[in-house]
PyMOL Python script that loads the backbone (N, CA, C, O; Angstrom):
from pymol import cmd

cmd.read_pdbstr("""\
ATOM      1  N   MET A   1      15.585  52.390  31.489  1.00  0.00           N
ATOM      2  CA  MET A   1      14.938  53.234  30.110  1.00  0.00           C
ATOM      3  C   MET A   1      13.753  52.380  29.343  1.00  0.00           C
ATOM      4  O   MET A   1      13.811  51.295  28.764  1.00  0.00           O
ATOM      5  N   SER A   2      12.643  53.303  29.566  1.00  0.00           N
ATOM      6  CA  SER A   2      11.477  53.039  28.724  1.00  0.00           C
ATOM      7  C   SER A   2      12.134  53.316  27.202  1.00  0.00           C
ATOM      8  O   SER A   2      12.909  54.243  26.966  1.00  0.00           O
ATOM      9  N   LYS A   3      11.599  52.170  26.059  1.00  0.00           N
ATOM     10  CA  LYS A   3      11.424  52.516  24.658  1.00  0.00           C
ATOM     11  C   LYS A   3      10.490  52.323  24.101  1.00  0.00           C
ATOM     12  O   LYS A   3       9.856  51.356  24.525  1.00  0.00           O
ATOM     13  N   ARG A   4       9.805  53.170  22.745  1.00  0.00           N
ATOM     14  CA  ARG A   4       8.459  53.033  22.296  1.00  0.00           C
ATOM     15  C   ARG A   4       8.554  51.881  21.360  1.00  0.00           C
ATOM     16  O   ARG A   4       9.526  51.948  20.609  1.00  0.00           O
ATOM     17  N   LEU A   5       7.702  50.724  21.201  1.00  0.00           N
ATOM     18  CA  LEU A   5       7.304  49.959  20.239  1.00  0.00           C
ATOM     19  C   LEU A   5       6.552  50.087  19.482  1.00  0.00           C
ATOM     20  O   LEU A   5       5.478  50.268  20.054  1.00  0.00           O
ATOM     21  N   GLN A   6       6.447  50.107  18.484  1.00  0.00           N
ATOM     22  CA  GLN A   6       5.290  50.061  17.204  1.00  0.00           C
ATOM     23  C   GLN A   6       5.029  49.203  16.876  1.00  0.00           C
ATOM     24  O   GLN A   6       6.012  48.464  16.937  1.00  0.00           O
ATOM     25  N   ILE A   7       3.976  48.576  16.392  1.00  0.00           N
ATOM     26  CA  ILE A   7       3.402  47.040  16.004  1.00  0.00           C
ATOM     27  C   ILE A   7       2.396  47.915  14.819  1.00  0.00           C
ATOM     28  O   ILE A   7       1.626  48.865  14.963  1.00  0.00           O
ATOM     29  N   VAL A   8       2.751  47.216  13.767  1.00  0.00           N
ATOM     30  CA  VAL A   8       1.931  47.896  12.679  1.00  0.00           C
ATOM     31  C   VAL A   8       0.504  46.547  12.304  1.00  0.00           C
ATOM     32  O   VAL A   8       0.753  45.655  11.492  1.00  0.00           O
ATOM     33  N   ILE A   9      -0.956  46.613  13.047  1.00  0.00           N
ATOM     34  CA  ILE A   9      -2.091  45.887  12.687  1.00  0.00           C
ATOM     35  C   ILE A   9      -3.105  46.150  11.949  1.00  0.00           C
ATOM     36  O   ILE A   9      -3.223  47.269  11.449  1.00  0.00           O
ATOM     37  N   GLY A  10      -3.763  45.445  11.806  1.00  0.00           N
ATOM     38  CA  GLY A  10      -5.060  46.021  10.816  1.00  0.00           C
ATOM     39  C   GLY A  10      -5.917  46.247  11.868  1.00  0.00           C
ATOM     40  O   GLY A  10      -5.679  45.608  12.893  1.00  0.00           O
ATOM     41  N   ASP A  11      -7.218  47.290  11.870  1.00  0.00           N
ATOM     42  CA  ASP A  11      -8.157  47.903  12.133  1.00  0.00           C
ATOM     43  C   ASP A  11      -9.215  46.983  12.697  1.00  0.00           C
ATOM     44  O   ASP A  11     -10.034  47.628  13.352  1.00  0.00           O
ATOM     45  N   ALA A  12      -9.471  45.658  12.655  1.00  0.00           N
ATOM     46  CA  ALA A  12      -9.923  44.480  13.080  1.00  0.00           C
ATOM     47  C   ALA A  12      -9.373  44.330  14.385  1.00  0.00           C
ATOM     48  O   ALA A  12      -9.821  44.600  15.500  1.00  0.00           O
ATOM     49  N   GLN A  13      -8.052  43.725  13.900  1.00  0.00           N
ATOM     50  CA  GLN A  13      -7.335  43.247  15.239  1.00  0.00           C
ATOM     51  C   GLN A  13      -7.024  44.455  16.068  1.00  0.00           C
ATOM     52  O   GLN A  13      -6.666  44.308  17.237  1.00  0.00           O
ATOM     53  N   LEU A  14      -7.097  45.195  15.729  1.00  0.00           N
ATOM     54  CA  LEU A  14      -6.650  46.472  16.947  1.00  0.00           C
ATOM     55  C   LEU A  14      -8.155  46.621  17.926  1.00  0.00           C
ATOM     56  O   LEU A  14      -8.227  46.649  19.155  1.00  0.00           O
ATOM     57  N   GLU A  15      -9.367  46.708  16.843  1.00  0.00           N
ATOM     58  CA  GLU A  15     -10.646  46.586  17.735  1.00  0.00           C
ATOM     59  C   GLU A  15     -10.479  45.228  18.953  1.00  0.00           C
ATOM     60  O   GLU A  15     -10.592  45.279  20.178  1.00  0.00           O
ATOM     61  N   ARG A  16     -10.254  44.370  18.290  1.00  0.00           N
ATOM     62  CA  ARG A  16     -10.159  42.971  19.284  1.00  0.00           C
ATOM     63  C   ARG A  16      -9.589  43.085  20.509  1.00  0.00           C
ATOM     64  O   ARG A  16      -9.992  42.472  21.497  1.00  0.00           O
ATOM     65  N   PHE A  17      -8.369  44.083  20.494  1.00  0.00           N
ATOM     66  CA  PHE A  17      -6.718  44.216  21.105  1.00  0.00           C
ATOM     67  C   PHE A  17      -7.951  45.242  22.361  1.00  0.00           C
ATOM     68  O   PHE A  17      -8.052  45.062  23.575  1.00  0.00           O
ATOM     69  N   GLU A  18      -8.541  46.032  21.691  1.00  0.00           N
ATOM     70  CA  GLU A  18      -8.920  47.260  22.589  1.00  0.00           C
ATOM     71  C   GLU A  18      -9.972  46.352  23.319  1.00  0.00           C
ATOM     72  O   GLU A  18      -9.979  46.356  24.550  1.00  0.00           O
ATOM     73  N   ALA A  19     -10.594  45.806  22.831  1.00  0.00           N
ATOM     74  CA  ALA A  19     -11.812  45.548  23.660  1.00  0.00           C
ATOM     75  C   ALA A  19     -11.369  43.925  24.830  1.00  0.00           C
ATOM     76  O   ALA A  19     -12.042  43.448  25.744  1.00  0.00           O
ATOM     77  N   ALA A  20     -10.121  43.511  24.323  1.00  0.00           N
ATOM     78  CA  ALA A  20      -9.654  42.466  25.201  1.00  0.00           C
ATOM     79  C   ALA A  20      -8.535  43.502  26.283  1.00  0.00           C
ATOM     80  O   ALA A  20      -7.930  43.149  27.295  1.00  0.00           O
ATOM     81  N   ALA A  21      -8.564  44.634  25.717  1.00  0.00           N
ATOM     82  CA  ALA A  21      -7.781  45.156  27.343  1.00  0.00           C
ATOM     83  C   ALA A  21      -9.032  45.964  28.052  1.00  0.00           C
ATOM     84  O   ALA A  21      -9.097  46.108  29.273  1.00  0.00           O
ATOM     85  N   ARG A  22      -9.985  46.458  27.159  1.00  0.00           N
ATOM     86  CA  ARG A  22     -10.873  47.057  28.213  1.00  0.00           C
ATOM     87  C   ARG A  22     -11.834  46.173  29.453  1.00  0.00           C
ATOM     88  O   ARG A  22     -12.175  46.411  30.612  1.00  0.00           O
ATOM     89  N   ALA A  23     -12.045  44.977  28.419  1.00  0.00           N
ATOM     90  CA  ALA A  23     -12.531  43.407  29.578  1.00  0.00           C
ATOM     91  C   ALA A  23     -11.551  43.437  31.131  1.00  0.00           C
ATOM     92  O   ALA A  23     -11.886  43.362  32.313  1.00  0.00           O
ATOM     93  N   SER A  24     -10.470  43.556  30.570  1.00  0.00           N
ATOM     94  CA  SER A  24      -9.357  43.133  31.489  1.00  0.00           C
ATOM     95  C   SER A  24      -8.699  44.448  32.389  1.00  0.00           C
ATOM     96  O   SER A  24      -7.634  44.348  32.997  1.00  0.00           O
ATOM     97  N   GLY A  25      -9.629  45.838  32.354  1.00  0.00           N
ATOM     98  CA  GLY A  25      -9.545  46.640  33.031  1.00  0.00           C
ATOM     99  C   GLY A  25      -8.321  47.019  32.512  1.00  0.00           C
ATOM    100  O   GLY A  25      -7.938  47.831  33.354  1.00  0.00           O
ATOM    101  N   LEU A  26      -7.367  46.944  31.571  1.00  0.00           N
ATOM    102  CA  LEU A  26      -6.183  48.042  31.327  1.00  0.00           C
ATOM    103  C   LEU A  26      -5.855  48.742  30.142  1.00  0.00           C
ATOM    104  O   LEU A  26      -6.527  48.471  29.147  1.00  0.00           O
ATOM    105  N   THR A  27      -4.975  49.571  30.050  1.00  0.00           N
ATOM    106  CA  THR A  27      -5.342  49.948  28.802  1.00  0.00           C
ATOM    107  C   THR A  27      -4.411  49.120  27.782  1.00  0.00           C
ATOM    108  O   THR A  27      -3.675  48.197  28.131  1.00  0.00           O
ATOM    109  N   LEU A  28      -4.605  49.739  26.071  1.00  0.00           N
ATOM    110  CA  LEU A  28      -4.039  48.494  25.054  1.00  0.00           C
ATOM    111  C   LEU A  28      -2.681  48.887  25.491  1.00  0.00           C
ATOM    112  O   LEU A  28      -2.061  47.883  25.140  1.00  0.00           O
ATOM    113  N   SER A  29      -1.806  49.675  26.021  1.00  0.00           N
ATOM    114  CA  SER A  29      -0.142  49.494  26.286  1.00  0.00           C
ATOM    115  C   SER A  29      -0.268  48.586  27.200  1.00  0.00           C
ATOM    116  O   SER A  29      -0.174  47.401  26.880  1.00  0.00           O
ATOM    117  N   ALA A  30      -0.548  49.034  28.751  1.00  0.00           N
ATOM    118  CA  ALA A  30      -0.904  47.538  29.703  1.00  0.00           C
ATOM    119  C   ALA A  30      -0.468  46.186  29.100  1.00  0.00           C
ATOM    120  O   ALA A  30       0.485  45.416  28.987  1.00  0.00           O
ATOM    121  N   TRP A  31      -2.359  46.471  28.638  1.00  0.00           N
ATOM    122  CA  TRP A  31      -2.541  44.763  28.177  1.00  0.00           C
ATOM    123  C   TRP A  31      -1.508  44.133  27.214  1.00  0.00           C
ATOM    124  O   TRP A  31      -1.128  42.962  27.229  1.00  0.00           O
ATOM    125  N   ALA A  32      -1.035  45.337  26.186  1.00  0.00           N
ATOM    126  CA  ALA A  32       0.007  44.417  25.334  1.00  0.00           C
ATOM    127  C   ALA A  32       1.916  43.925  26.219  1.00  0.00           C
ATOM    128  O   ALA A  32       2.820  43.109  26.041  1.00  0.00           O
ATOM    129  N   ARG A  33       1.571  45.097  27.166  1.00  0.00           N
ATOM    130  CA  ARG A  33       2.868  44.453  27.485  1.00  0.00           C
ATOM    131  C   ARG A  33       2.532  42.998  28.765  1.00  0.00           C
ATOM    132  O   ARG A  33       3.206  42.046  29.158  1.00  0.00           O
ATOM    133  N   ASP A  34       1.587  43.351  28.966  1.00  0.00           N
ATOM    134  CA  ASP A  34       1.602  41.584  29.507  1.00  0.00           C
ATOM    135  C   ASP A  34       1.359  40.516  28.681  1.00  0.00           C
ATOM    136  O   ASP A  34       1.528  39.352  29.045  1.00  0.00           O
ATOM    137  N   ALA A  35       0.858  40.932  27.269  1.00  0.00           N
ATOM    138  CA  ALA A  35       0.429  40.034  26.683  1.00  0.00           C
ATOM    139  C   ALA A  35       2.016  39.572  26.098  1.00  0.00           C
ATOM    140  O   ALA A  35       2.372  38.427  25.818  1.00  0.00           O
ATOM    141  N   LEU A  36       2.765  40.730  26.017  1.00  0.00           N
ATOM    142  CA  LEU A  36       4.150  40.382  25.665  1.00  0.00           C
ATOM    143  C   LEU A  36       5.374  39.758  26.581  1.00  0.00           C
ATOM    144  O   LEU A  36       6.487  39.339  26.264  1.00  0.00           O
ATOM    145  N   ARG A  37       4.806  39.854  27.651  1.00  0.00           N
ATOM    146  CA  ARG A  37       6.028  39.362  28.345  1.00  0.00           C
ATOM    147  C   ARG A  37       5.449  38.069  28.623  1.00  0.00           C
ATOM    148  O   ARG A  37       6.359  37.273  28.853  1.00  0.00           O
ATOM    149  N   ALA A  38       3.835  37.309  28.726  1.00  0.00           N
ATOM    150  CA  ALA A  38       3.598  36.143  28.734  1.00  0.00           C
ATOM    151  C   ALA A  38       4.029  35.380  27.591  1.00  0.00           C
ATOM    152  O   ALA A  38       4.237  34.177  27.749  1.00  0.00           O
ATOM    153  N   ALA A  39       4.199  35.930  26.424  1.00  0.00           N
ATOM    154  CA  ALA A  39       4.643  35.388  25.097  1.00  0.00           C
ATOM    155  C   ALA A  39       6.123  35.414  25.374  1.00  0.00           C
ATOM    156  O   ALA A  39       6.703  34.824  24.463  1.00  0.00           O
ATOM    157  N   GLU A  40       6.873  35.830  26.198  1.00  0.00           N
ATOM    158  CA  GLU A  40       8.345  35.764  26.548  1.00  0.00           C
ATOM    159  C   GLU A  40       8.559  34.647  27.161  1.00  0.00           C
ATOM    160  O   GLU A  40       9.462  33.846  26.920  1.00  0.00           O
ATOM    161  N   LEU A  41       7.427  34.543  28.267  1.00  0.00           N
ATOM    162  CA  LEU A  41       7.787  33.323  29.182  1.00  0.00           C
ATOM    163  C   LEU A  41       7.257  32.147  28.606  1.00  0.00           C
ATOM    164  O   LEU A  41       7.620  31.135  29.207  1.00  0.00           O
ATOM    165  N   ARG A  42       6.420  31.924  27.513  1.00  0.00           N
ATOM    166  CA  ARG A  42       6.268  30.765  27.413  1.00  0.00           C
ATOM    167  C   ARG A  42       7.254  30.324  26.212  1.00  0.00           C
ATOM    168  O   ARG A  42       7.321  29.134  25.905  1.00  0.00           O
ATOM    169  N   THR A  43       7.766  30.979  25.759  1.00  0.00           N
ATOM    170  CA  THR A  43       8.788  31.090  24.517  1.00  0.00           C
ATOM    171  C   THR A  43      10.475  30.443  25.254  1.00  0.00           C
ATOM    172  O   THR A  43      11.193  29.550  24.805  1.00  0.00           O
ATOM    173  N   ALA A  44      10.648  31.195  26.336  1.00  0.00           N
ATOM    174  CA  ALA A  44      11.908  30.935  27.563  1.00  0.00           C
ATOM    175  C   ALA A  44      11.663  29.295  27.861  1.00  0.00           C
ATOM    176  O   ALA A  44      12.429  28.358  27.634  1.00  0.00           O
ATOM    177  N   LEU A  45      10.421  29.293  28.405  1.00  0.00           N
ATOM    178  CA  LEU A  45      10.404  28.020  29.349  1.00  0.00           C
ATOM    179  C   LEU A  45      10.421  26.853  28.390  1.00  0.00           C
ATOM    180  O   LEU A  45      10.955  25.801  28.741  1.00  0.00           O
ATOM    181  N   GLY A  46       9.763  27.003  26.975  1.00  0.00           N
ATOM    182  CA  GLY A  46       9.588  25.665  26.383  1.00  0.00           C
ATOM    183  C   GLY A  46       8.670  24.883  26.434  1.00  0.00           C
ATOM    184  O   GLY A  46       8.464  24.667  27.629  1.00  0.00           O
ATOM    185  N   ASP A  47       7.783  24.156  25.643  1.00  0.00           N
ATOM    186  CA  ASP A  47       6.930  23.050  25.967  1.00  0.00           C
ATOM    187  C   ASP A  47       7.515  22.068  26.626  1.00  0.00           C
ATOM    188  O   ASP A  47       8.549  21.510  26.259  1.00  0.00           O
ATOM    189  N   ALA A  48       6.795  21.778  27.763  1.00  0.00           N
ATOM    190  CA  ALA A  48       7.217  20.671  28.971  1.00  0.00           C
ATOM    191  C   ALA A  48       7.068  19.172  28.253  1.00  0.00           C
ATOM    192  O   ALA A  48       7.723  18.141  28.411  1.00  0.00           O
ATOM    193  N   GLU A  49       6.195  19.414  27.597  1.00  0.00           N
ATOM    194  CA  GLU A  49       5.924  17.446  27.029  1.00  0.00           C
ATOM    195  C   GLU A  49       7.058  17.538  26.053  1.00  0.00           C
ATOM    196  O   GLU A  49       7.442  16.392  25.821  1.00  0.00           O
ATOM    197  N   ASN A  50       7.928  18.647  25.217  1.00  0.00           N
ATOM    198  CA  ASN A  50       8.716  18.377  24.228  1.00  0.00           C
ATOM    199  C   ASN A  50      10.219  17.752  24.983  1.00  0.00           C
ATOM    200  O   ASN A  50      10.840  16.737  24.666  1.00  0.00           O
ATOM    201  N   LYS A  51      10.599  18.974  26.322  1.00  0.00           N
ATOM    202  CA  LYS A  51      11.558  18.408  27.091  1.00  0.00           C
ATOM    203  C   LYS A  51      11.604  17.054  27.672  1.00  0.00           C
ATOM    204  O   LYS A  51      12.620  16.374  27.816  1.00  0.00           O
ATOM    205  N   LEU A  52      10.065  16.646  28.078  1.00  0.00           N
ATOM    206  CA  LEU A  52       9.975  15.486  28.549  1.00  0.00           C
ATOM    207  C   LEU A  52      10.731  14.331  27.720  1.00  0.00           C
ATOM    208  O   LEU A  52      11.633  13.581  28.094  1.00  0.00           O
ATOM    209  N   ALA A  53      10.180  14.410  26.666  1.00  0.00           N
ATOM    210  CA  ALA A  53      10.440  13.729  25.380  1.00  0.00           C
ATOM    211  C   ALA A  53      11.814  13.346  25.187  1.00  0.00           C
ATOM    212  O   ALA A  53      12.251  12.196  25.141  1.00  0.00           O
ATOM    213  N   ALA A  54      12.459  14.445  25.075  1.00  0.00           N
ATOM    214  CA  ALA A  54      14.193  14.666  24.693  1.00  0.00           C
ATOM    215  C   ALA A  54      14.831  13.805  26.291  1.00  0.00           C
ATOM    216  O   ALA A  54      15.590  12.841  26.388  1.00  0.00           O
ATOM    217  N   VAL A  55      14.224  14.543  27.256  1.00  0.00           N
ATOM    218  CA  VAL A  55      15.131  13.439  28.477  1.00  0.00           C
ATOM    219  C   VAL A  55      14.454  11.782  28.438  1.00  0.00           C
ATOM    220  O   VAL A  55      14.815  10.863  29.174  1.00  0.00           O
ATOM    221  N   ARG A  56      13.668  11.732  27.648  1.00  0.00           N
ATOM    222  CA  ARG A  56      12.801  10.032  27.805  1.00  0.00           C
ATOM    223  C   ARG A  56      14.020   9.612  26.666  1.00  0.00           C
ATOM    224  O   ARG A  56      14.889   8.786  26.945  1.00  0.00           O
ATOM    225  N   ALA A  57      13.954  10.230  25.495  1.00  0.00           N
ATOM    226  CA  ALA A  57      14.706   9.721  24.703  1.00  0.00           C
ATOM    227  C   ALA A  57      16.180   9.206  24.860  1.00  0.00           C
ATOM    228  O   ALA A  57      16.586   8.114  24.463  1.00  0.00           O
ATOM    229  N   ALA A  58      16.956  10.225  25.542  1.00  0.00           N
ATOM    230  CA  ALA A  58      18.563  10.149  25.850  1.00  0.00           C
ATOM    231  C   ALA A  58      18.268   8.940  27.203  1.00  0.00           C
ATOM    232  O   ALA A  58      19.158   8.090  27.186  1.00  0.00           O
ATOM    233  N   ALA A  59      17.278   8.717  28.281  1.00  0.00           N
ATOM    234  CA  ALA A  59      17.359   7.466  28.695  1.00  0.00           C
ATOM    235  C   ALA A  59      17.486   6.559  28.401  1.00  0.00           C
ATOM    236  O   ALA A  59      17.988   5.733  29.163  1.00  0.00           O
ATOM    237  N   ARG A  60      16.986   6.148  26.781  1.00  0.00           N
ATOM    238  CA  ARG A  60      16.826   4.587  26.164  1.00  0.00           C
ATOM    239  C   ARG A  60      18.122   4.285  25.836  1.00  0.00           C
ATOM    240  O   ARG A  60      18.369   3.079  25.831  1.00  0.00           O
ATOM    241  N   HIS A  61      19.227   5.195  25.498  1.00  0.00           N
ATOM    242  CA  HIS A  61      20.316   5.519  24.997  1.00  0.00           C
ATOM    243  C   HIS A  61      21.410   4.483  26.216  1.00  0.00           C
ATOM    244  O   HIS A  61      20.956   4.537  27.359  1.00  0.00           O
ATOM    245  N   ALA A  62      22.515   3.743  26.102  1.00  0.00           N
ATOM    246  CA  ALA A  62      23.088   3.341  26.769  1.00  0.00           C
ATOM    247  C   ALA A  62      24.766   3.615  26.227  1.00  0.00           C
ATOM    248  O   ALA A  62      25.283   3.083  25.245  1.00  0.00           O
ATOM    249  N   PHE A  63      25.323   4.450  27.033  1.00  0.00           N
ATOM    250  CA  PHE A  63      26.666   4.820  26.807  1.00  0.00           C
ATOM    251  C   PHE A  63      27.625   3.939  27.615  1.00  0.00           C
ATOM    252  O   PHE A  63      27.092   3.177  28.422  1.00  0.00           O
ATOM    253  N   PRO A  64      29.120   3.929  27.506  1.00  0.00           N
ATOM    254  CA  PRO A  64      29.739   3.218  28.382  1.00  0.00           C
ATOM    255  C   PRO A  64      29.918   4.013  29.325  1.00  0.00           C
ATOM    256  O   PRO A  64      29.657   5.163  28.971  1.00  0.00           O
ATOM    257  N   ALA A  65      30.378   3.898  30.798  1.00  0.00           N
ATOM    258  CA  ALA A  65      30.897   4.268  31.967  1.00  0.00           C
ATOM    259  C   ALA A  65      30.839   3.731  32.512  1.00  0.00           C
ATOM    260  O   ALA A  65      29.778   3.135  32.698  1.00  0.00           O
ATOM    261  N   PRO A  66      32.004   3.481  33.269  1.00  0.00           N
ATOM    262  CA  PRO A  66      32.655   3.151  34.766  1.00  0.00           C
ATOM    263  C   PRO A  66      31.494   3.435  36.035  1.00  0.00           C
ATOM    264  O   PRO A  66      30.766   4.422  36.129  1.00  0.00           O
ATOM    265  N   ASP A  67      31.558   2.339  36.904  1.00  0.00           N
ATOM    266  CA  ASP A  67      30.836   2.424  38.038  1.00  0.00           C
ATOM    267  C   ASP A  67      31.492   4.190  38.860  1.00  0.00           C
ATOM    268  O   ASP A  67      32.510   4.560  38.277  1.00  0.00           O
ATOM    269  N   ILE A  68      31.156   4.929  39.727  1.00  0.00           N
ATOM    270  CA  ILE A  68      31.595   5.563  40.143  1.00  0.00           C
ATOM    271  C   ILE A  68      32.767   5.577  40.468  1.00  0.00           C
ATOM    272  O   ILE A  68      33.553   6.358  39.931  1.00  0.00           O
ATOM    273  N   ASP A  69      33.133   4.733  41.399  1.00  0.00           N
ATOM    274  CA  ASP A  69      34.249   4.535  42.146  1.00  0.00           C
ATOM    275  C   ASP A  69      35.601   4.476  40.906  1.00  0.00           C
ATOM    276  O   ASP A  69      36.640   5.118  41.055  1.00  0.00           O
ATOM    277  N   GLU A  70      35.344   3.654  39.804  1.00  0.00           N
ATOM    278  CA  GLU A  70      36.348   3.841  38.913  1.00  0.00           C
ATOM    279  C   GLU A  70      36.610   5.133  38.155  1.00  0.00           C
ATOM    280  O   GLU A  70      37.638   5.364  37.518  1.00  0.00           O
ATOM    281  N   MET A  71      35.490   6.016  38.299  1.00  0.00           N
ATOM    282  CA  MET A  71      35.662   7.420  37.460  1.00  0.00           C
ATOM    283  C   MET A  71      35.876   8.152  38.525  1.00  0.00           C
ATOM    284  O   MET A  71      36.179   9.316  38.265  1.00  0.00           O
ATOM    285  N   ASN A  72      35.823   7.871  39.644  1.00  0.00           N
ATOM    286  CA  ASN A  72      36.378   9.012  40.514  1.00  0.00           C
ATOM    287  C   ASN A  72      37.993   8.319  40.583  1.00  0.00           C
ATOM    288  O   ASN A  72      38.904   9.128  40.758  1.00  0.00           O
ATOM    289  N   ARG A  73      38.266   7.215  40.482  1.00  0.00           N
ATOM    290  CA  ARG A  73      39.765   7.135  40.324  1.00  0.00           C
ATOM    291  C   ARG A  73      40.474   7.812  39.318  1.00  0.00           C
ATOM    292  O   ARG A  73      41.454   8.519  39.548  1.00  0.00           O
ATOM    293  N   GLU A  74      39.831   7.537  37.831  1.00  0.00           N
ATOM    294  CA  GLU A  74      40.627   8.167  36.767  1.00  0.00           C
ATOM    295  C   GLU A  74      40.280   9.934  36.859  1.00  0.00           C
ATOM    296  O   GLU A  74      40.811  10.737  36.092  1.00  0.00           O
ATOM    297  N   ILE A  75      39.443  10.267  37.785  1.00  0.00           N
ATOM    298  CA  ILE A  75      39.518  11.829  37.661  1.00  0.00           C
ATOM    299  C   ILE A  75      40.810  11.914  38.516  1.00  0.00           C
ATOM    300  O   ILE A  75      41.748  12.524  38.003  1.00  0.00           O
ATOM    301  N   ALA A  76      41.004  11.316  39.906  1.00  0.00           N
ATOM    302  CA  ALA A  76      41.973  12.010  40.631  1.00  0.00           C
ATOM    303  C   ALA A  76      43.441  11.587  39.865  1.00  0.00           C
ATOM    304  O   ALA A  76      44.539  12.089  40.105  1.00  0.00           O
ATOM    305  N   ARG A  77      43.213  10.796  39.134  1.00  0.00           N
ATOM    306  CA  ARG A  77      44.200  10.590  38.284  1.00  0.00           C
ATOM    307  C   ARG A  77      44.574  11.675  36.849  1.00  0.00           C
ATOM    308  O   ARG A  77      45.691  11.939  36.404  1.00  0.00           O
ATOM    309  N   GLY A  78      44.081  11.852  36.666  1.00  0.00           N
ATOM    310  CA  GLY A  78      43.918  13.224  36.052  1.00  0.00           C
ATOM    311  C   GLY A  78      44.520  14.710  36.449  1.00  0.00           C
ATOM    312  O   GLY A  78      45.128  15.558  35.796  1.00  0.00           O
ATOM    313  N   TYR A  79      44.008  14.627  38.019  1.00  0.00           N
ATOM    314  CA  TYR A  79      44.850  15.479  38.599  1.00  0.00           C
ATOM    315  C   TYR A  79      46.064  15.498  38.800  1.00  0.00           C
ATOM    316  O   TYR A  79      46.743  16.523  38.764  1.00  0.00           O
ATOM    317  N   VAL A  80      46.618  14.013  39.110  1.00  0.00           N
ATOM    318  CA  VAL A  80      47.857  14.182  39.441  1.00  0.00           C
ATOM    319  C   VAL A  80      48.844  14.302  38.010  1.00  0.00           C
ATOM    320  O   VAL A  80      49.857  14.985  37.864  1.00  0.00           O
ATOM    321  N   ASN A  81      48.264  13.512  37.157  1.00  0.00           N
ATOM    322  CA  ASN A  81      48.974  14.019  35.752  1.00  0.00           C
ATOM    323  C   ASN A  81      48.881  14.916  34.808  1.00  0.00           C
ATOM    324  O   ASN A  81      49.299  15.013  33.654  1.00  0.00           O
ATOM    325  N   ASP A  82      48.140  15.670  35.647  1.00  0.00           N
ATOM    326  CA  ASP A  82      48.302  17.057  34.649  1.00  0.00           C
ATOM    327  C   ASP A  82      48.926  17.983  34.090  1.00  0.00           C
ATOM    328  O   ASP A  82      48.797  18.631  33.051  1.00  0.00           O
ATOM    329  N   GLY A  83      49.881  17.940  35.242  1.00  0.00           N
ATOM    330  CA  GLY A  83      51.449  18.840  34.849  1.00  0.00           C
ATOM    331  C   GLY A  83      51.067  20.008  35.061  1.00  0.00           C
ATOM    332  O   GLY A  83      52.054  20.739  35.139  1.00  0.00           O
ATOM    333  N   SER A  84      50.185  20.520  35.185  1.00  0.00           N
ATOM    334  CA  SER A  84      50.337  22.308  35.096  1.00  0.00           C
ATOM    335  C   SER A  84      50.239  22.723  36.859  1.00  0.00           C
ATOM    336  O   SER A  84      50.638  23.831  37.219  1.00  0.00           O
ATOM    337  N   ALA A  85      49.975  22.255  37.337  1.00  0.00           N
ATOM    338  CA  ALA A  85      50.223  22.734  38.730  1.00  0.00           C
ATOM    339  C   ALA A  85      51.653  22.922  38.903  1.00  0.00           C
ATOM    340  O   ALA A  85      52.098  23.316  39.982  1.00  0.00           O
TER     341      ALA A  85
END
""", "prot")
cmd.dss("prot")
cmd.show_as("cartoon", "prot")
cmd.util.cbc("prot")
cmd.orient("prot")
């Protein structure tokens, strides 16, 4: 179902948006929908550089963890000692 969205903008900005839409060969409504979709995508994906910085920061930390064989034994013990089965 489609809904109408009303956005209040100034005359000068409206003229710039209309010119951009014409230059793209689109109606103002189609141009605005495309611009909103692009903004949504940028927001949803986030800044790749910030994400990489977070991963790099996390990689600098050292947390105690057993080797994989010990970890698997601990997991298996948890299933045996769970008692809920």
